[in-house]
Each structure stands twice: as C-alpha cells, then as structure tokens.
C-alpha positions in Angstrom: -87.2 -158.8 90.9 -90.9 -160.3 90.3 -93.5 -160.9 93.0 -92.4 -164.5 92.7 -88.9 -163.5 93.4 -89.5 -161.8 96.3 -91.3 -164.4 98.0 -88.3 -167.2 97.2 -85.9 -164.2 98.6 -88.1 -164.0 102.0 -88.4 -167.6 102.2 -84.6 -168.2 101.9 -83.6 -164.8 103.8 -85.5 -164.7 106.6 -83.4 -162.6 109.0 -83.4 -160.3 105.9 -87.3 -160.4 105.7 -87.7 -160.1 109.5 -85.8 -156.8 109.7 -86.9 -155.5 106.6 -91.0 -156.0 108.5 -89.8 -153.7 110.7 -89.7 -150.9 108.4 -93.5 -151.2 107.9 -95.4 -148.3 109.1 -98.5 -149.0 110.7 -100.7 -147.4 108.8 -99.6 -149.1 105.9 -102.1 -151.8 104.0 -100.7 -155.0 102.5 -101.5 -153.3 99.6 -99.1 -150.5 99.9 -96.6 -152.2 101.9 -96.0 -155.3 99.7 -94.7 -153.1 96.5 -92.8 -150.9 99.0 -91.5 -153.8 100.7 -90.4 -155.3 97.2 -88.8 -151.6 96.5 -86.5 -152.1 99.4 -85.5 -155.9 99.1 -84.7 -154.8 95.3 -82.5 -151.9 96.5 -81.1 -153.1 99.8 -77.7 -154.6 98.3 -77.3 -151.1 96.6 -77.2 -149.5 100.0 -74.6 -149.7 103.0 -76.2 -149.7 106.4 -75.2 -146.7 107.1 -77.3 -145.4 104.0 -80.6 -147.4 105.4 -82.3 -144.2 106.3 -81.9 -142.9 102.6 -83.4 -146.2 101.1 -86.3 -146.0 103.5 -86.8 -142.3 102.4 -86.9 -143.0 98.5 -89.1 -146.2 99.3 -91.5 -143.5 100.8 -91.4 -141.4 98.3 -91.9 -143.7 95.6 -94.9 -145.1 97.5 -96.2 -141.5 98.0 -96.1 -140.9 94.4 -97.8 -144.2 93.3 -100.4 -144.3 96.0 -101.1 -140.9 96.9 -99.9 -138.9 93.9 -97.7 -136.4 95.6 -95.0 -134.7 93.4 -91.4 -134.4 93.6 -88.6 -133.0 91.6 -88.1 -134.6 88.4 -84.7 -135.9 89.2 -86.1 -137.3 92.4 -88.8 -139.3 90.7 -87.0 -140.8 87.9 -84.3 -142.1 90.2 -87.0 -143.7 92.0 -89.2 -144.9 89.1 -85.8 -146.8 87.9 -84.9 -148.4 91.4 -88.7 -149.6 91.0 -88.8 -150.7 87.1 -90.5 -153.9 87.5 -92.8 -153.9 90.7 -96.3 -154.5 89.6 -98.7 -152.2 91.6 -102.0 -153.7 90.5 -104.9 -151.2 90.8 -102.7 -148.1 91.6 -104.8 -144.8 91.5 -104.2 -142.8 88.3 -103.6 -138.9 89.7 -104.3 -135.9 87.2 -102.8 -132.8 88.1 -105.1 -129.4 88.4 -103.5 -128.3 84.8 -104.5 -131.2 83.0 -108.1 -131.1 84.5 -108.3 -127.6 83.5 -106.7 -128.4 80.0 -109.7 -131.4 79.3 -112.4 -128.8 80.6 -111.1 -126.2 77.9 -111.1 -128.8 75.3 -114.6 -129.1 75.6 
C-alpha cells in the first residue's frame, strides 16, 4: 500500500480511518504518525479485534526503531520490518551503535 493507496483507503473507509486516528499519541508529529498509521492500516486485516493491542504495540516497536533508534530482539525487528515493507519514511534518522562508533574511531 503506497501513500496514495493509504489516502484512497482513508477516503473510501472513513469509519475505519476515524477509528485508527484515535490510536495516535498526542506526542506524535505528523512525520511520525503518518508512517505508523500506514503500518496499522496495512496490517489491520491480519489481526482480529481481540488482537488490536498487539498490532498497536508492534506499530510502536517499528516506529520507535525507525524514529528513535530503539533496539529490540532480532526476531521482533525482523517481524515488524516485514510488516512495514514498502512504507517510505522521508528523512528517517540514521543511528549508529556504540560499537560501530568505537570501531570507526579505531580504524583511524
């Protein structure tokens, strides 16, 4: 689902779109919310209503990894990256681990 597909979906499914908007955190800027909303919309059909909290948690894991550089288990990151495949995040920050920085310093 591309950005245009998301916009089309939102236009055609106003009730679902309005429900998803309620999941936005008050702290989330448009830059953070729009990709996370796309993550939720892309994966909504794969989760039953009783699993909605799980989907929202996975969307936060993905957003925290992309925007804040939070690290999680390899298995969890692989899962959310697969779920987010095709989502374009403009100007996403690039994070380096302490080990990467030390290794670069040692190479000088």
